[in-house]
C-alpha positions in Angstrom: 49.3 -89.9 55.8 51.4 -90.2 59.0 54.2 -87.6 59.3 57.5 -88.2 61.0 58.8 -85.5 63.4 60.7 -82.9 61.3 64.4 -82.3 62.4 64.0 -85.0 65.1 63.8 -88.3 63.4 61.6 -90.6 65.4 60.9 -91.7 69.0 64.4 -92.6 69.9 65.8 -89.2 68.9 62.9 -87.4 70.6 63.5 -89.3 73.8 67.3 -88.5 73.7 66.5 -84.8 73.0 64.1 -84.8 76.0 66.7 -86.4 78.3 69.3 -83.9 77.2 66.8 -81.1 78.1 66.4 -82.1 81.7 69.4 -80.0 82.9 67.5 -77.0 81.3 64.6 -77.7 83.6 67.0 -77.7 86.6 68.4 -74.4 85.5 64.9 -72.8 85.2 63.8 -74.2 88.6 67.0 -73.0 90.2 66.3 -69.6 88.9 62.8 -69.6 90.5 64.2 -70.8 93.8 66.7 -67.9 93.8 63.9 -65.5 93.1 62.2 -66.7 96.3 65.2 -65.4 98.4 63.5 -62.1 98.0 59.9 -63.2 99.0 59.0 -61.3 102.2 56.0 -63.4 103.1 57.2 -66.6 104.9 54.1 -68.6 104.1 54.2 -67.8 100.4 57.9 -68.6 100.2 57.4 -71.9 102.0 54.6 -73.0 99.7 56.4 -71.9 96.6 59.6 -73.8 97.6 57.5 -76.8 98.5 55.8 -76.8 95.1 59.2 -76.7 93.3 60.8 -79.4 95.5 57.9 -81.9 95.7 56.4 -81.4 92.2 59.6 -81.0 90.1 58.7 -84.1 88.1 55.6 -82.2 86.7 58.0 -79.8 85.0 60.4 -82.6 84.0 57.5 -84.6 82.5 56.0 -81.6 80.7 59.2 -80.8 79.1 58.9 -84.0 77.0 57.7 -81.6 74.3 61.3 -80.3 73.9 61.7 -83.5 71.8 59.1 -82.2 69.3 60.7 -78.8 68.4 63.8 -77.5 66.6 66.8 -77.2 68.8 66.8 -73.4 68.6 63.3 -73.4 70.3 64.1 -75.8 73.1 65.4 -73.3 75.7 62.3 -71.0 75.1 59.9 -73.8 75.2 61.4 -75.2 78.4 61.2 -71.7 79.9 57.5 -71.4 79.0 56.6 -74.9 80.2 58.5 -74.6 83.5 57.0 -71.2 84.2 53.4 -72.2 83.5 53.8 -75.5 85.4 55.4 -73.8 88.3 52.4 -71.3 88.4 50.1 -74.4 88.4 51.9 -76.2 91.2 52.3 -73.1 93.3 48.7 -72.0 93.1 47.6 -75.6 93.8 49.5 -75.3 97.1 48.0 -71.9 97.9 44.5 -73.3 97.4 45.1 -76.6 99.1 47.6 -76.2 101.9 46.9 -72.9 103.7 43.3 -73.4 105.0 41.7 -70.9 102.7 38.3 -71.8 101.2 37.4 -68.7 99.3 36.3 -69.3 95.7 36.8 -65.7 94.7 40.3 -65.7 96.0 41.1 -68.9 94.1 39.6 -67.5 90.9 41.6 -64.3 91.1 44.8 -66.2 91.9 44.2 -68.3 88.8 44.0 -65.3 86.6 47.8 -65.6 86.7 47.5 -68.9 84.9 45.3 -67.6 82.1 47.3 -64.4 81.8 50.5 -66.4 81.4 49.2 -67.8 78.1 47.5 -64.6 77.0 50.3 -62.0 76.3 47.8 -59.3 75.4 45.9 -59.4 78.7 46.7 -56.8 81.4 48.5 -57.9 84.5 46.6 -57.9 87.8 47.2 -58.0 91.5 46.6 -61.8 91.7 46.6 -61.8 95.5 44.0 -59.0 95.8 41.5 -61.3 97.6 44.0 -63.7 99.1 45.0 -63.3 102.8 48.8 -63.4 101.9 50.1 -60.9 99.3 53.8 -60.0 99.2 55.7 -62.5 97.2 58.5 -60.1 96.0 57.1 -60.2 92.5 57.5 -64.0 92.2 54.1 -64.8 90.6 54.1 -61.8 88.2 57.6 -62.8 87.1 56.5 -66.3 86.3 53.6 -64.9 84.2 55.9 -62.5 82.3 58.5 -65.2 81.6 55.9 -67.5 80.1 54.4 -64.7 78.0 57.8 -63.5 76.7 58.6 -67.0 75.4 55.2 -67.5 73.8 55.3 -64.2 71.8 58.5 -65.5 70.2 56.7 -68.6 68.8 55.8 -68.0 65.1 52.4 -69.7 65.2 51.3 -68.9 68.7 48.5 -66.6 67.5 47.0 -69.6 65.6 46.9 -71.9 68.6 46.1 -69.3 71.2 42.3 -69.7 71.1 42.5 -73.4 71.9 45.2 -72.7 74.6 42.9 -70.2 76.3 40.0 -72.7 76.3 42.1 -75.3 78.0 43.5 -72.7 80.4 40.0 -71.5 81.4 38.8 -75.1 82.0 41.9 -75.8 84.1 41.3 -72.6 86.2 37.7 -73.4 86.7 38.5 -76.9 88.1 41.0 -75.5 90.5 38.4 -73.1 91.9 35.8 -75.8 92.5 37.9 -78.7 93.6 39.6 -76.8 96.4 36.4 -75.7 98.1 34.8 -77.2 101.2 34.2 -81.0 101.2 30.4 -80.5 101.5 30.1 -78.6 98.2 33.0 -79.3 95.9 31.6 -82.5 94.3 28.2 -81.1 93.5 29.8 -77.9 92.1 32.2 -79.9 89.9 29.4 -82.2 88.6 27.1 -79.2 87.9 29.9 -77.4 86.1 30.6 -80.4 83.9 27.0 -81.1 83.0 27.4 -79.6 79.4 30.3 -82.0 78.7 28.4 -85.2 79.7 26.6 -85.5 76.4 29.8 -84.7 74.5 31.8 -87.5 76.1 29.2 -90.2 77.0 32.0 -92.9 77.3 33.6 -91.1 80.3 32.4 -90.7 83.9 32.1 -87.2 85.2 35.3 -87.5 87.2 37.2 -88.7 84.2 36.2 -85.5 82.3 37.1 -83.5 85.4 40.5 -85.1 85.4 40.9 -84.1 81.7 40.4 -80.4 82.6 43.2 -80.6 85.2 46.0 -81.4 82.9 48.5 -78.9 81.3 49.6 -81.3 78.6 47.1 -80.2 76.0 48.4 -76.6 76.5 52.1 -77.8 76.2 51.4 -79.7 73.0 49.9 -76.6 71.4 52.8 -74.5 72.6 55.1 -77.0 70.9 53.4 -76.8 67.5 53.3 -73.0 67.8 57.1 -73.0 67.4 56.6 -74.1 63.7 56.5 -71.4 61.0 53.1 -72.6 59.8 50.4 -74.7 61.5 47.2 -75.7 59.7 43.9 -75.5 61.6 43.2 -79.2 61.1 46.4 -80.1 63.0 45.3 -77.8 65.9 41.9 -79.3 66.0 43.2 -82.9 65.8 45.7 -82.3 68.7 43.0 -80.6 70.8 40.5 -83.5 70.3 43.1 -86.2 71.0 44.5 -84.6 74.1 41.1 -83.4 75.5 39.7 -85.4 77.0 41.6 -88.6 76.5 45.3 -88.0 76.9 44.8 -85.3 79.5 42.3 -87.5 81.5 44.9 -90.3 81.5 47.5 -87.9 82.8 45.6 -86.7 85.8 44.0 -90.0 86.7 47.6 -91.5 86.9 48.7 -88.5 89.0 45.7 -89.0 91.3 46.2 -92.8 91.3 49.7 -92.6 92.8 48.4 -90.0 95.4 45.4 -92.0 96.6 46.7 -92.6 100.1 48.2 -89.1 100.5 44.9 -87.4 99.3 42.8 -89.6 101.6 44.8 -88.6 104.6 44.8 -84.9 103.6 41.1 -84.8 102.7 41.8 -83.8 99.1 39.5 -84.5 96.2 40.9 -87.5 94.3 39.1 -88.5 91.2 40.3 -92.2 91.3 38.4 -92.6 94.6 35.1 -92.4 92.8 35.6 -95.8 91.2 33.7 -98.6 93.0 37.0 -100.4 93.7 40.6 -100.8 92.6 39.7 -103.4 89.9 37.3 -100.9 88.3 40.0 -98.2 88.5 42.5 -100.4 86.9 40.1 -101.4 84.1 39.3 -97.8 83.3 42.9 -96.7 83.3 43.7 -99.5 80.8 40.7 -98.4 78.6 41.7 -94.7 78.7 45.3 -95.5 78.1 44.4 -97.7 75.1 42.1 -95.0 73.6 44.8 -92.4 74.2 47.4 -94.4 72.4 45.0 -95.0 69.5 44.2 -91.3 69.2 47.9 -90.4 69.5 48.8 -92.7 66.6 46.1 -91.0 64.4 47.6 -87.5 65.0 50.1 -85.6 62.8 53.5 -86.7 63.9 52.0 -89.8 65.6 55.4 -91.3 66.8 55.9 -88.4 69.2 52.4 -88.2 70.6 52.4 -92.0 71.1 55.7 -91.6 73.0 53.9 -89.1 75.3 51.2 -91.6 76.2 53.7 -94.4 76.9 55.8 -92.0 78.8 52.9 -91.0 81.1 52.4 -94.6 82.0 56.1 -95.2 82.6 56.7 -92.0 84.6 53.7 -92.3 87.0 53.7 -96.0 87.5 57.4 -96.1 88.3 56.8 -93.6 91.2 57.9 -95.1 94.6 54.4 -94.3 96.0 53.0 -97.0 93.8 55.0 -99.8 95.5 54.3 -98.2 98.9 50.6 -98.5 98.4 50.8 -102.1 97.2 49.8 -101.2 93.6 52.5 -103.2 91.8 50.0 -105.9 90.5 47.9 -103.1 89.0 51.1 -101.7 87.4 51.7 -105.0 85.7 48.1 -105.2 84.6 48.2 -101.7 83.0 51.7 -102.0 81.6 50.9 -105.4 80.1 48.8 -103.7 77.4 51.4 -101.0 76.7 53.7 -103.2 74.6 57.5 -103.5 74.7 58.2 -99.8 74.3 56.1 -98.9 77.4 57.9 -101.5 79.5 61.3 -100.1 78.3 60.3 -96.6 79.2 59.1 -97.9 82.6 62.5 -99.4 83.3 64.2 -96.3 82.1 62.1 -94.2 84.5 63.0 -96.5 87.3 66.7 -96.1 86.5 66.3 -92.3 86.3 64.6 -92.3 89.7 67.4 -94.4 91.2 69.9 -91.9 89.9 67.7 -89.1 91.4 67.2 -87.5 88.0 63.5 -87.8 88.3 
């Protein structure tokens, strides 16, 4: 039987709670900006500040899960989500924007990501193999902040194994996708070979996209705030998010960055479709499947809101219009129903008000 969201009361209330939480995201990001005042290495400081300024909407979008938890847990969940997403965005810049192509350096950097969700793991010198090192304690502080929030969640031990699986997949992708152009595609394809039989309805790059999302982790963090979580709920959420909802998330992210990634030589999974029509058709299919799986979850109203919110947030980005993709937006949003269109208009208004 479908369950409504306890203490929240449906999609509208969840959405209002999320919007009310956006100032908390700003507070957390402001805290991390101030921390960088004490970062001695100029390059690390520049990349960290750029990741916050240019990718703030990743934290804002991820914090939709504040609409899923009791009010007393919202500040802690926001703190954990912002810290982990900031680690993700910062390390992405260090692997992508500095001219380093060292797989071992990338892997060691991303131990910070997996350590952030594993409070029992020992901390390390994450820059040990990287050519730049002195960040004034920035990365370790992000790790510790995430861990401190997670240990306060009553059911985190129950969800932790699934979180660690997703975090390991995320970290592996970041190592492979940032390597030299001549080897990265073959390495990603070889790495994903065991998944091809598990998900025969998806192309390899759609599975790769699924590994690159933090949403599955955030959804598990959110249910960990509950006093009791049954294993079947954990399994259901994991299977709905990975690979479907997480694939939709990253494919949309790459879709709006197509032109930018082409110019920068970055690996963009939407570029593997034979043409834009095919890309559009696959996005529609994955969005439809994601919505269906969300509606079959415990607390379906909330998870369905997440799927519709992904479409609205990404497709309302100004980069979509700049690249001439508005007809594709209408095609994809056309299957989303009235609610998706309302969220799309809301996101456009929030962007005009510079709240997104």
